[in-house]
Wavefront OBJ file of the C-alpha trace (Angstrom):
o trace
v 86.601 97.999 117.340
v 84.784 97.873 114.032
v 87.735 98.307 111.729
v 90.251 95.572 110.818
v 93.096 94.996 113.271
v 96.583 93.778 112.317
v 97.640 91.373 115.079
v 101.047 89.741 115.455
v 100.309 86.078 116.080
v 103.758 84.447 116.030
v 107.292 85.805 116.006
v 110.442 83.897 115.076
v 113.966 85.302 115.303
v 116.546 83.937 112.874
v 120.325 84.272 112.630
v 120.428 85.598 109.063
v 119.121 88.519 107.017
v 115.625 87.815 105.710
v 115.006 88.890 102.098
v 111.727 87.229 101.143
v 108.832 85.329 102.695
v 106.263 83.290 100.766
v 103.420 80.947 101.717
v 103.471 77.502 100.127
v 100.091 77.198 98.351
v 97.456 74.932 99.929
v 99.406 74.503 103.151
v 100.110 75.992 106.549
v 103.799 76.290 105.677
v 105.847 79.238 104.474
v 109.326 79.698 103.024
v 111.885 82.216 104.289
v 114.737 83.194 101.948
v 117.816 85.002 103.175
v 121.543 85.511 103.454
v 123.772 84.167 106.208
v 126.726 86.194 107.580
v 129.096 84.156 105.375
v 126.928 85.271 102.386
v 125.559 81.764 101.816
v 121.925 81.458 100.809
v 119.498 79.963 103.278
v 115.986 78.618 102.700
v 113.923 77.704 105.747
v 110.465 76.137 105.699
v 108.280 76.804 108.746
v 104.951 75.244 109.621
v 102.210 76.697 111.798
v 101.534 74.315 114.655
v 98.855 75.695 116.983
v 100.589 78.468 118.932
v 104.154 78.011 117.685
v 106.259 77.825 114.539
v 108.124 74.622 113.724
v 111.060 74.592 111.352
v 110.423 71.724 108.940
v 113.432 72.015 106.664
v 116.529 74.145 106.143
v 118.555 74.305 102.926
v 121.848 76.144 102.417
v 123.371 77.106 99.063
v 126.567 78.980 98.266
v 124.963 82.210 96.964
v 122.610 84.361 99.022
v 118.933 84.210 98.053
v 117.172 87.482 97.215
v 113.632 86.734 96.017
v 111.285 83.857 95.210
v 107.862 82.994 93.822
v 105.490 80.059 93.343
v 103.572 81.744 90.514
v 104.694 79.499 87.641
v 104.286 76.149 89.395
v 101.190 74.005 89.553
v 99.451 73.229 92.835
v 100.592 69.642 92.464
v 104.354 70.144 92.360
v 104.642 73.602 94.047
v 108.163 74.305 92.767
v 109.684 77.606 93.876
v 111.598 79.908 91.508
v 114.390 81.753 93.331
v 116.753 84.547 92.264
v 120.093 84.951 94.039
v 122.861 87.499 94.519
v 125.029 86.027 91.747
v 122.341 86.464 89.089
v 121.325 82.805 89.026
v 117.725 81.676 88.625
v 116.896 78.315 90.226
v 113.667 76.372 90.412
v 113.647 74.120 93.479
v 111.431 71.216 94.391
v 110.973 71.831 98.109
v 110.632 68.105 98.781
v 114.095 67.502 97.263
v 115.808 70.899 97.297
v 119.416 69.730 96.973
v 119.271 69.449 93.190
v 117.544 72.250 91.267
v 114.817 71.354 88.768
v 116.032 74.258 86.608
v 119.220 76.268 87.002
v 120.473 79.067 84.750
v 122.882 82.018 85.008
v 120.212 84.573 84.241
v 121.949 87.905 84.845
v 125.420 89.366 85.332
v 124.324 91.101 88.561
v 122.059 90.383 91.526
v 118.449 89.467 90.737
v 116.519 92.161 92.611
v 112.993 91.029 91.846
v 111.043 88.108 90.451
v 107.461 87.376 89.473
v 105.770 84.432 87.811
v 102.426 83.507 86.326
v 100.598 80.677 84.629
v 101.014 77.902 87.157
v 97.500 77.757 88.552
v 95.476 80.103 86.330
v 93.476 78.503 83.528
v 93.613 79.747 79.933
v 96.130 82.491 80.601
v 99.125 81.394 78.549
v 102.399 79.669 79.313
v 103.873 79.408 82.816
v 106.567 82.090 82.796
v 109.008 83.656 85.254
v 110.270 87.231 84.902
v 113.455 88.484 86.589
v 114.775 92.034 86.999
v 118.397 92.684 87.837
v 121.043 95.224 88.778
v 122.449 94.824 85.258
v 119.386 96.755 84.005
v 117.852 93.889 82.075
v 114.500 92.141 82.379
v 114.250 88.543 81.208
v 111.284 86.217 80.842
v 111.877 82.499 81.315
v 109.865 79.420 80.418
v 111.582 76.466 82.080
v 110.295 74.146 79.341
v 112.295 76.107 76.743
v 115.868 75.381 77.803
v 118.560 77.732 79.056
v 117.744 80.829 77.001
v 115.177 83.474 77.998
v 112.067 83.658 75.841
v 112.176 87.488 76.115
v 115.228 89.641 76.883
v 114.599 93.344 77.507
v 118.046 94.875 77.972
v 119.059 98.517 77.608
v 121.711 99.242 74.950
v 125.212 99.367 76.363
v 125.646 103.100 75.738
v 122.732 104.036 78.020
v 123.895 106.567 80.613
v 123.447 110.094 81.856
v 126.258 111.585 79.811
v 128.247 112.741 82.828
v 128.320 109.221 84.196
v 130.092 106.196 82.822
v 128.709 105.321 79.423
v 128.006 101.725 80.433
v 125.924 102.687 83.466
v 122.550 100.980 83.364
v 119.533 101.634 85.499
v 118.944 99.147 88.293
v 115.598 97.283 87.933
v 114.134 97.159 91.448
v 110.563 95.930 90.973
v 108.691 93.782 88.469
v 105.154 92.440 88.044
v 103.077 90.500 85.528
v 99.591 91.691 84.647
v 96.779 91.809 82.061
v 97.012 88.044 81.524
v 93.325 87.425 80.894
v 93.682 85.112 77.875
v 96.265 83.037 76.019
v 97.747 85.987 74.078
v 97.744 89.048 76.330
v 100.519 89.596 78.872
v 102.196 92.705 80.270
v 105.203 93.367 82.471
v 105.378 96.430 84.699
v 108.947 97.349 85.685
v 110.212 99.947 88.153
v 113.736 101.326 88.193
v 115.996 103.047 90.718
v 115.646 106.455 89.037
v 111.836 106.429 89.194
v 111.200 105.136 85.667
v 108.014 103.085 85.362
v 107.657 101.074 82.147
v 104.884 98.875 80.838
v 106.089 96.230 78.366
v 103.544 94.494 76.151
v 104.755 90.927 75.515
v 102.268 90.347 72.709
v 103.298 93.439 70.716
v 106.913 93.153 72.003
v 107.226 96.840 72.753
v 106.861 99.531 75.411
v 103.165 100.246 75.845
v 103.586 103.184 78.220
v 106.242 104.787 80.393
v 106.361 107.465 83.057
v 108.867 108.846 85.541
v 108.084 109.197 89.228
v 110.217 111.483 91.380
v 111.729 108.658 93.487
v 113.081 105.174 92.893
v 110.418 102.467 92.654
v 110.666 99.763 95.339
v 107.460 97.801 94.822
v 104.859 97.108 92.130
v 101.770 94.965 91.996
v 98.665 94.684 89.838
v 95.566 94.142 91.946
v 94.870 91.018 89.866
v 97.239 89.650 87.275
v 94.768 87.363 85.474
v 92.121 89.964 84.536
v 92.170 92.887 82.075
v 94.429 95.233 84.015
v 92.464 97.235 86.551
v 94.826 98.938 89.020
v 98.588 99.096 89.525
v 99.991 99.987 92.953
v 103.492 101.509 93.010
v 105.633 102.258 96.089
v 108.758 104.428 96.120
v 111.578 105.820 98.205
v 110.684 108.748 100.506
v 107.215 107.485 101.272
v 105.455 107.528 97.935
v 102.420 105.342 97.210
v 100.686 105.680 93.836
v 97.712 103.719 92.536
v 97.140 103.947 88.787
v 93.770 103.283 87.180
v 94.844 100.991 84.323
v 91.476 100.610 82.594
v 91.737 103.769 80.463
v 94.877 105.032 78.722
v 94.759 108.619 77.448
v 96.808 109.228 74.269
v 98.934 111.973 75.881
v 98.273 111.889 79.635
v 98.560 108.119 79.987
v 96.951 106.559 83.046
v 95.438 108.609 85.861
v 96.575 107.985 89.425
v 96.035 108.871 93.071
v 99.119 109.583 95.187
v 99.879 109.391 98.910
v 103.172 111.040 99.908
v 103.269 110.011 103.603
v 102.813 106.278 103.221
v 106.198 105.368 104.751
v 106.108 107.442 107.928
v 105.552 106.092 111.430
v 102.051 105.673 112.760
v 101.528 105.995 116.507
v 99.053 103.951 118.530
v 96.680 106.922 118.433
v 96.877 107.042 114.618
v 99.055 110.165 114.478
v 101.567 110.123 111.615
v 105.006 111.336 112.711
v 108.676 111.258 111.832
v 110.664 111.648 108.623
v 109.668 110.329 105.234
v 110.656 106.698 104.865
v 110.736 104.212 102.013
v 107.638 102.160 101.252
v 109.275 98.810 100.584
v 106.462 96.582 99.424
v 102.803 96.488 98.408
v 100.566 93.408 98.462
v 96.888 93.170 97.542
v 94.594 90.884 99.516
v 93.962 87.834 97.265
v 90.284 87.718 98.248
v 89.595 91.459 97.768
v 91.450 93.365 95.073
v 90.583 96.823 96.462
v 92.332 96.252 99.812
v 96.116 96.197 100.006
v 98.941 96.482 102.499
v 102.180 98.496 102.380
v 105.339 97.852 104.393
v 107.284 100.926 105.487
v 110.876 101.789 106.291
v 109.989 102.699 109.871
v 108.835 99.162 110.639
v 105.138 99.947 110.295
v 102.608 98.315 107.993
v 99.429 99.939 106.750
v 96.208 98.557 105.345
v 94.599 100.653 102.592
v 91.285 100.576 100.773
v 90.860 102.001 97.292
v 87.520 103.673 96.694
v 86.399 103.986 93.092
v 85.014 107.299 91.789
v 81.386 107.577 90.634
v 82.566 107.598 87.016
v 85.837 105.930 86.043
v 86.006 107.436 82.528
v 85.537 110.986 81.258
v 85.852 112.393 77.766
v 88.094 115.408 77.195
v 87.494 118.205 74.675
v 88.986 116.167 71.834
v 86.746 113.188 72.499
v 89.554 111.073 73.986
v 88.708 108.918 76.973
v 90.521 109.759 80.206
v 90.546 107.689 83.382
v 89.495 109.082 86.748
v 91.465 108.028 89.818
v 89.707 107.083 93.020
v 90.602 107.800 96.639
v 92.868 106.008 99.110
v 91.646 105.419 102.627
v 93.979 104.135 105.333
v 92.036 101.459 107.207
v 94.518 100.342 109.825
v 98.187 100.605 110.793
v 100.544 98.989 113.251
v 104.264 99.198 114.005
v 105.804 95.728 113.915
v 109.510 96.389 114.132
v 112.247 98.973 114.570
v 113.544 98.057 111.101
v 111.900 98.156 107.649
v 109.217 95.585 106.867
v 110.323 94.772 103.329
v 108.627 91.475 102.478
v 105.015 90.513 103.001
v 102.781 87.755 101.683
v 99.070 87.125 102.186
v 97.994 83.504 102.399
v 96.275 82.670 99.081
v 93.575 80.526 100.739
v 93.045 81.839 104.278
v 91.656 85.378 104.482
v 93.690 87.632 106.769
v 96.609 85.271 107.413
v 99.966 86.723 106.390
v 103.715 86.422 106.890
v 106.096 89.375 107.044
v 109.875 89.661 107.015
v 111.823 92.595 108.443
v 115.466 93.629 108.597
v 115.578 92.938 112.343
v 116.333 89.300 111.455
v 112.885 88.030 112.266
v 109.759 86.605 110.680
v 106.247 87.350 111.878
v 102.946 85.623 111.235
v 100.079 88.108 111.292
v 96.333 87.771 111.539
v 94.147 90.554 110.164
v 90.614 90.639 111.499
v 87.390 91.771 109.830
v 88.749 91.957 106.288
v 85.392 90.612 105.104
v 83.686 93.800 106.296
v 85.580 96.104 103.919
l 1 2 3 4 5 6 7 8 9 10 11 12 13 14 15 16 17 18 19 20 21 22 23 24 25 26 27 28 29 30 31 32 33 34 35 36 37 38 39 40 41 42 43 44 45 46 47 48 49 50 51 52 53 54 55 56 57 58 59 60 61 62 63 64 65 66 67 68 69 70 71 72 73 74 75 76 77 78 79 80 81 82 83 84 85 86 87 88 89 90 91 92 93 94 95 96 97 98 99 100 101 102 103 104 105 106 107 108 109 110 111 112 113 114 115 116 117 118 119 120 121 122 123 124 125 126 127 128 129 130 131 132 133 134 135 136 137 138 139 140 141 142 143 144 145 146 147 148 149 150 151 152 153 154 155 156 157 158 159 160 161 162 163 164 165 166 167 168 169 170 171 172 173 174 175 176 177 178 179 180 181 182 183 184 185 186 187 188 189 190 191 192 193 194 195 196 197 198 199 200 201 202 203 204 205 206 207 208 209 210 211 212 213 214 215 216 217 218 219 220 221 222 223 224 225 226 227 228 229 230 231 232 233 234 235 236 237 238 239 240 241 242 243 244 245 246 247 248 249 250 251 252 253 254 255 256 257 258 259 260 261 262 263 264 265 266 267 268 269 270 271 272 273 274 275 276 277 278 279 280 281 282 283 284 285 286 287 288 289 290 291 292 293 294 295 296 297 298 299 300 301 302 303 304 305 306 307 308 309 310 311 312 313 314 315 316 317 318 319 320 321 322 323 324 325 326 327 328 329 330 331 332 333 334 335 336 337 338 339 340 341 342 343 344 345 346 347 348 349 350 351 352 353 354 355 356 357 358 359 360 361 362 363 364 365 366 367 368 369 370 371 372 373 374 375
């Protein structure tokens, strides 16, 4: 078998709904965030110990946890920023998690998504956390700046579809930082439940680009957040996977992209794609290779993809404007992990091929992916 294989190494069943899984940097431990049946939040820390998982610590809070990130913390303190179902943003020291380092009522609704940057990268600006919520707003937080967000991107209250209630706001489902290659530049990509994709420029404080995809956007990730933006992977309801080439923006056509419409469907052991269209819940690029990424599908399958660049990434149109050229997507490997959607996935930042995945079958899996260095 020459191609990479996705192998389930360890499997741990839990008695709560898993919402997010994240590796603790520079360790063999990972964090599982979830919601207990009594809607309390639960945070479990597991450690890899040879051929089994050991639960190191368990913390319970009164609101269910939805999402978390280590992106804004240094490797020394490794604080985790967590968004919960009541719209509260907390930064926890995992050594002493009872009292939050930072605690703010960030949104009026559930925090659907969170991303952070600046903790470990050098010369890329302030450590910041961005949250996206059901209330339609996106807020950027710097925990050194007190209880107010440093940026608040909220739709006006009259936003609606006319026939709907006038105060209806679009639900922000996915968020990602990118383009943070120096002290000044920083972008936020945001995806909404109606398929809107917006690119906010934090230096110019405005919308740099926007597009509408035919289905709601479930996942977003730049292939690298600390370089001039290169590619943006977007996953949607009904099996959509789009990869935008972000190097060249055309004045009218925007960014070029390659699209895969069957990315959420089941993959059999013989590689045959079957079944109905299903949501692609998440997308995660391999930290050691930005052109390889994994998607988690609604049928319980995960797929490894490789992006192949075209011979020429930029063409000039008749008016002399530069236009990007999208590459091709190649599915490298696929495996069905669960009968339920695999909605959270995290590659280990230091160990190539090691990953942790969370699914809605109330379980956590540690995966090993072989031969990633051959791609």
